[in-house]
N, C-alpha and C positions, 0 to 999 in steps of 0.2 A: 609392786605389781600394777600392771596397767589398769585392771578393772577397779582397783581401789582408788587410784588417782583420778580416773574418769568419773567414778561415782562421787567422789569428793568434790570435783569441779562442778558437776551438775547440782549437787546438794547445796553448795555455796551459792550458786546462781539462784536457785529457788528460794533459799533463805533470804538473800539480799532483796530479791524482787518482792517477796511477800512482806518484808519489813517496809519497803518503800511504799507499797500499796496499802499498808496498815491491815493486812490480812493474815498476819502471822498466826494468831490463835486458830483460825479456821484451817489454814494450811497444815499446821502441826497435827491437828485432829485428823485431817484427811490423809496425811502421810502415814500416820499410825494405823489408820483403818486399812489403807492400801497394803501396807506391810503385812498386816495380819491376814488380809485376803490372799496375798501371794503365798504366805506360809501355810495356809490351810488348804490351798487348792493345788494339788499336784498337776492337774490338767492346765491350770493357768501358767504354772512354771514351765511346763513343756511347751505350751503355746508361745510364750514370750521368747523362749530360746530356739524355737524352730526356724531354721533357715529356709524351709520349704514354703511356708506361708508368706505371701507377699505383703509388702508394707501397707497397701490400701486395705486389704482384708483385716490386717492387725489393727489399723487405725479405726475401722468401723466397729470392730468387736470391743476395742478398748473404750470407745465412746459409749457403747451399750453397757459395758460392765461398770463404767464410772457414772452412770446416771445418778443424779443427786449430788455429785461433787461440784465444787466451785468451778467457774470458768477458768480461773488461773490454774487450777490443778489439772483439769482436762487438757488445757493448752500445753502445759508442761509435759505431760505424758505423750501427747500427740507429737510434740517436738522431738522427744526421745525416739519415737517410732519413725518419724520422718528422717531422722539422722541415723537410723539403724542401730540405735543404742538401747532398744527395749530389753535386751537380755541383761542389762545392768540396772534395771529398774529396782529390783529388790535391794541390791547393794547401795543404790542411791537413797532409798528410803532409810536404810540403816545409817548411812553417813549423815543424812539430814538430821535424824534424831540425835546423833552424837554431837553434831554442831550446835543444835538447839540446846541440848542439855549443858554443854560447856558454856554457852553464852549466858544461860540462866543460873549457872552454878547448881545444876541438878546432877546429883550423883546416882548411879545405878548400883544397887546392892544385889548381888546374885545369891539367892538362898536355895540350897539344894537339900531336899528332904526325900524320904521314902514315900510319904503320903502328902497330899495337899495341905497347906497351912490353913487353920481356921482363923477367924477374925481376931480372937484373943492372942494367938501366937503371932499373927501378923503385926498387931499393934505393939506387942512386946519387943519384937525384933526392930521395928521402926523406932521405938523409944530409945533402944540401946544404941543404935547407930545414927540416929537423927542429928547428933552433934557434929558429924563429919562434914556437913554441907548445909546450905540454906534449905535444900529440899532433897530428900532421898526417895527414890522410886525402887520398889522391890520387883525384881524379876525372879519368879519362882520356877524352879526346875525340879522335876521328879526323877530320881535315880535310885532304883532298888539296890544297886551295887554298894551303896554306902551302908546297907544293912539296917541302920537305925540312927537316930540323932539327926544332926544337921551340919551343913557347911555354909558359912557366910563369907562371901568375897566382896570387898569394896575397894576398888582400885588395886593397890599393891598389897593391901592387908587381907589376910585370910585367917579365919577362925574355924578350925576343923574339930567339931565336937561330935563326929560320927563314929559309929562302932567300927567301921572299916579303918578309919584313921587311927583309932586307938589300937586296933590290932596291928597295924603297920608299925606304929610306934613301939609297941611291945616287942614285935619281931626284931626291929632295929636294935632295941636295948638288949635283947637276948643275944643277938649276934655280937654286939660290941662286948658284952660281958663274957661271952664264950671265947672271943678272940683274946681278950685281956687275960683271962685265966689260962689260956694256952700259952701265951707269951710268958706269964709269970711262972707257970709250972713246967714249962717246956724245955 
């Protein structure tokens, strides 16, 4: 997809530039903050995608929003605005974090629960899956559809200890046993 390739290209450029300038820690922190800002603000997402608002107005507002960010980060976002790529800013922040995590052997474990994890459970999950990489970062998701329990996904590996998962497994087993008994008795 074009947007993924474009976001990855900008993310690689920012990663390389920030490494060369020895600003990587600052830029990583700011990219994560910007990603969260875009996720949390519907108005900001609409603003970035709007073709009606001209580039100069977007540039001024982006500078205002990013007050307190490093010059490198502000210049990077301004470059995206000047090149009319601001609608890919969120995808670029995600791609940057993926590249950074891969370079530092940081793995992201997605933990889905019905209620937020408390510190004790968070530490227990991290201790169980911490052997998979040098560093594991938890990304917590709340999903009432799993009914109870939890689902952990780390790369290709998934551990489904949810009530919904158990019910699906029972349903599958029941179907298989019903089909088997029909074949044998039928």
